[in-house]
C-alpha positions as CSV (number, residue, x, y, z in Angstrom):
1,X,0.0,-0.1,0.4
2,X,1.3,3.6,-0.8
3,X,1.0,5.9,1.5
4,X,-0.1,9.5,0.7
5,X,1.5,12.9,2.4
6,X,-0.6,15.9,3.1
7,X,-1.0,17.9,-0.1
8,X,0.7,20.9,-0.6
9,X,-1.1,24.6,-1.8
10,X,1.0,26.0,-4.1
11,X,0.0,29.7,-4.6
12,X,1.1,31.9,-7.8
13,X,0.8,35.0,-6.8
14,X,3.5,37.1,-8.8
15,X,1.2,38.8,-10.8
16,X,1.4,42.9,-11.1
17,X,-2.0,43.3,-10.5
18,X,-2.4,45.9,-13.2
19,X,-6.2,45.3,-14.0
20,X,-7.1,45.6,-10.1
21,X,-4.5,48.6,-9.5
22,X,-2.0,46.9,-7.4
23,X,-1.3,43.6,-6.0
24,X,-4.6,42.3,-4.3
25,X,-3.5,39.5,-2.9
26,X,-2.2,41.2,-0.1
27,X,-4.7,44.0,0.1
28,X,-6.2,43.8,3.4
29,X,-10.3,43.4,3.0
30,X,-11.1,41.7,6.4
31,X,-11.3,42.7,9.8
32,X,-8.2,43.0,11.5
33,X,-6.8,43.9,7.9
34,X,-6.9,40.2,6.8
35,X,-6.4,39.4,3.0
36,X,-7.8,37.2,1.1
37,X,-4.4,35.2,0.7
38,X,-5.3,35.2,4.4
39,X,-8.7,33.2,4.4
40,X,-7.0,30.9,1.2
41,X,-4.6,29.7,3.3
42,X,-6.8,29.4,6.3
43,X,-9.0,27.5,4.7
44,X,-6.8,25.0,2.9
45,X,-4.9,24.0,6.5
46,X,-8.4,23.1,7.6
47,X,-8.9,21.1,4.9
48,X,-5.9,19.4,5.0
49,X,-3.3,21.0,3.3
50,X,0.0,20.5,5.5
51,X,2.6,23.0,3.4
52,X,1.7,26.1,1.5
53,X,4.0,27.2,-1.3
54,X,4.0,31.2,-2.2
55,X,5.2,32.1,-5.6
56,X,6.0,35.7,-5.6
57,X,8.5,38.3,-7.0
58,X,11.0,39.7,-5.0
59,X,9.2,43.3,-4.1
60,X,6.5,41.3,-2.6
61,X,8.2,38.3,-0.2
62,X,7.9,40.2,2.8
63,X,4.2,40.4,3.0
64,X,4.1,36.6,2.9
65,X,6.8,35.7,5.9
66,X,3.6,36.1,8.0
67,X,1.6,33.3,6.5
68,X,4.0,30.7,8.0
69,X,4.6,29.5,4.2
70,X,7.6,28.5,1.9
71,X,8.1,32.0,-0.2
72,X,9.9,31.2,-3.7
73,X,10.3,33.7,-6.1
74,X,10.0,34.3,-9.5
75,X,11.5,37.6,-11.5
76,X,9.9,38.8,-14.8
77,X,13.7,39.1,-16.1
78,X,14.4,35.3,-14.9
79,X,11.4,32.8,-16.6
80,X,11.4,29.2,-16.3
81,X,13.1,27.5,-19.3
82,X,11.1,27.4,-22.4
83,X,8.5,30.2,-21.0
84,X,8.2,33.8,-22.0
85,X,6.2,36.5,-19.8
86,X,4.1,38.6,-21.3
87,X,4.7,42.2,-22.5
88,X,2.8,44.7,-20.8
89,X,0.3,46.5,-22.9
């Protein structure tokens, strides 16, 4: 029998938020300044996700440290191999 480990939640939060007008993932919207990301992580942990990984830009990394999550950095000028970022309009 194969034993499965608890799933990990990967949140892609490196966007520039051009339509919203800023990084919506860290915009306070709930009691005490809770963010949409706070609610997502809270619900994910309650349903069994053991680990949370946030992929973000270097300038937003500090905003995610309080989530008790692993922060992975992605720079627009350093995309993964075989991938090219969209150019701003």
